[in-house]
C-alpha positions as CSV (number, residue, x, y, z in Angstrom):
1,M,-13.9,-148.0,8.0
2,S,-11.9,-145.0,8.2
3,S,-8.9,-144.1,10.6
4,A,-6.0,-141.8,10.4
5,R,-2.7,-141.3,12.2
6,S,-0.2,-138.4,11.7
7,S,3.6,-138.1,11.8
8,S,5.4,-134.8,11.7
9,G,8.9,-133.6,11.4
10,R,10.9,-131.5,9.0
11,K,12.7,-134.5,7.4
12,A,9.9,-137.3,8.2
13,K,10.8,-140.4,6.2
14,A,7.6,-142.2,6.8
15,G,5.8,-143.1,3.5
16,G,8.9,-143.1,1.3
17,T,7.2,-141.7,-2.0
18,P,8.9,-139.2,-4.4
19,A,6.7,-136.5,-2.9
20,T,7.9,-137.2,0.7
21,A,11.4,-137.2,-0.6
22,A,11.0,-133.8,-2.3
23,A,9.5,-132.1,0.6
24,A,12.3,-133.4,2.9
25,R,15.0,-132.3,0.3
26,A,13.3,-128.7,0.2
27,D,13.9,-128.8,4.1
28,I,10.3,-127.6,4.7
29,D,8.0,-128.2,7.7
30,F,5.2,-130.8,6.7
31,T,3.4,-133.6,8.5
32,L,2.2,-136.9,7.0
33,H,-1.1,-138.1,7.6
34,A,-1.9,-142.0,7.0
35,Y,-5.6,-142.9,6.7
36,E,-7.8,-145.8,5.7
37,V,-11.0,-145.2,3.6
38,D,-13.2,-147.4,1.3
39,P,-11.9,-147.0,-1.8
40,Q,-15.3,-147.5,-3.2
41,A,-16.6,-144.4,-1.4
42,D,-19.0,-142.3,-3.5
43,N,-16.6,-139.3,-3.3
44,Y,-12.9,-140.4,-2.3
45,G,-11.3,-137.0,-1.7
46,Q,-14.4,-136.1,0.6
47,A,-14.2,-139.6,2.4
48,V,-10.3,-139.0,3.0
49,A,-11.1,-135.2,4.3
50,D,-13.6,-136.9,6.8
51,A,-11.2,-139.7,7.8
52,L,-8.7,-137.0,8.7
53,G,-11.1,-134.8,10.4
54,V,-10.1,-131.9,7.7
55,P,-12.8,-129.6,6.3
56,H,-13.3,-130.6,2.5
57,E,-12.0,-127.0,1.5
58,R,-8.7,-127.7,2.9
59,L,-8.2,-131.0,1.3
60,F,-6.8,-130.8,-2.3
61,K,-7.0,-133.1,-5.0
62,T,-4.2,-133.2,-7.8
63,L,-5.8,-133.4,-11.3
64,V,-4.0,-133.9,-14.8
65,A,-5.5,-132.2,-17.6
66,E,-4.6,-131.7,-21.3
67,V,-4.4,-128.2,-22.4
68,D,-4.0,-127.5,-26.1
69,G,-2.2,-130.9,-26.3
70,R,0.2,-130.3,-23.3
71,L,-0.4,-131.8,-19.8
72,A,-0.8,-129.6,-17.0
73,V,-1.8,-129.8,-13.4
74,A,-4.6,-128.3,-11.3
75,V,-4.7,-128.7,-7.5
76,V,-8.2,-127.7,-6.2
77,P,-10.2,-128.5,-3.1
78,V,-12.0,-131.8,-2.9
79,S,-15.2,-129.7,-2.2
80,A,-14.9,-128.3,-5.8
81,T,-14.5,-129.1,-9.3
82,L,-11.8,-128.2,-11.8
83,D,-12.9,-125.3,-14.1
84,L,-11.4,-126.4,-17.3
85,K,-11.7,-122.9,-19.0
86,A,-10.1,-121.2,-16.2
87,L,-7.1,-124.0,-16.1
88,A,-6.4,-123.4,-19.9
89,A,-6.5,-119.6,-19.4
90,A,-4.1,-119.8,-16.3
91,V,-1.5,-121.7,-18.3
92,G,-1.9,-119.6,-21.4
93,G,-3.9,-122.0,-23.3
94,K,-7.4,-122.1,-25.0
95,K,-9.1,-125.5,-24.6
96,A,-8.6,-128.1,-21.6
97,R,-9.9,-131.5,-21.1
98,M,-9.2,-134.1,-18.6
99,A,-6.0,-136.1,-19.4
100,D,-6.3,-139.7,-20.3
101,P,-5.4,-141.5,-17.0
102,A,-2.7,-143.5,-18.6
103,D,-0.8,-140.3,-20.0
104,A,-1.2,-138.8,-16.3
105,E,0.4,-141.8,-14.7
106,R,3.2,-141.8,-17.3
107,A,4.0,-138.2,-16.9
108,T,3.6,-137.9,-13.0
109,G,5.1,-141.3,-12.0
110,Y,2.2,-141.8,-9.7
111,V,-1.1,-144.0,-9.9
112,V,-4.4,-142.3,-10.7
113,G,-6.0,-141.6,-7.1
114,G,-2.5,-141.0,-5.5
115,I,-1.0,-138.3,-8.0
116,S,0.8,-135.9,-5.8
117,P,1.8,-132.5,-7.1
118,L,5.1,-132.9,-5.4
119,G,7.9,-135.2,-6.7
120,Q,6.5,-135.7,-10.2
121,R,8.6,-137.7,-12.6
122,R,8.2,-134.7,-15.2
123,R,7.4,-131.1,-13.8
124,L,4.5,-130.1,-15.6
125,P,2.9,-126.6,-15.5
126,T,0.9,-126.6,-12.3
127,V,-1.9,-124.2,-11.0
128,V,-2.9,-124.1,-7.3
129,D,-6.5,-122.9,-6.8
130,A,-6.4,-119.5,-5.3
131,S,-8.5,-120.7,-2.2
132,A,-5.4,-122.5,-0.8
133,S,-3.9,-119.1,0.1
134,G,-6.5,-118.7,2.7
135,F,-5.2,-121.5,4.8
136,A,-2.2,-121.8,7.1
137,T,-1.7,-125.4,5.7
138,V,-3.3,-127.4,3.1
139,Y,-3.3,-131.2,2.6
140,V,-2.3,-133.0,-0.8
141,S,-1.7,-136.5,-1.8
142,A,1.7,-137.7,-0.6
143,G,2.3,-139.9,-3.5
144,R,-0.1,-142.8,-2.8
145,R,-3.6,-143.6,-1.5
146,G,-3.5,-143.9,2.4
147,L,-1.0,-141.1,2.7
148,Q,-1.5,-137.1,2.6
149,I,1.1,-134.6,3.2
150,E,0.1,-131.2,5.3
151,L,2.5,-128.1,4.3
152,S,1.8,-124.3,3.8
153,P,0.3,-123.1,0.6
154,G,3.5,-121.0,0.1
155,D,5.7,-124.2,0.0
156,L,3.4,-126.0,-2.2
157,I,3.5,-123.3,-4.6
158,R,7.4,-122.9,-4.4
159,L,8.0,-126.7,-4.7
160,T,5.7,-127.3,-7.6
161,G,6.6,-124.0,-9.2
162,A,2.9,-123.3,-9.6
163,A,0.8,-120.5,-10.6
164,V,-2.3,-119.3,-8.5
165,A,-5.4,-118.7,-10.0
166,P,-9.1,-119.3,-9.3
167,V,-9.6,-122.7,-11.1
168,A,-12.0,-124.2,-8.9
169,R,-15.8,-123.9,-9.0
170,A,-18.5,-124.9,-6.4
171,G,-18.8,-128.8,-6.6
């Protein structure tokens, strides 16, 4: 079953996650979108995009990788995969691999599957895929499964202190 509902407002409080609190503190325009998707879906990110009626290229997943022994965050469309070599280069490293899920959870304060690039426990070097700049707004996790936050790519980049680079490749 999939369904979705939205709430908007500059300081929407629905959801109550560190990500929504960070967006509200920054006084940016954003919209929260709640949804229900089968957690066993073959491709959870694409199922979320479908539930929200959003093109797969416009809904972004937050991935945590280890680059030369340090954690970094990549924000890439759910329609794509992360190019680990490109991520390493974007953060000034040589070699990257996906982070251990427990390390990702500990560093971000979120549970895998609900990691948001916003409001993380510890600010990690972040890279937003260059494709985000082609949209007026993008969707990222709002800090828990069942909730996405829609905001401008500029606000996402500013709030996360992200670099912008082509770190996604066709899935």
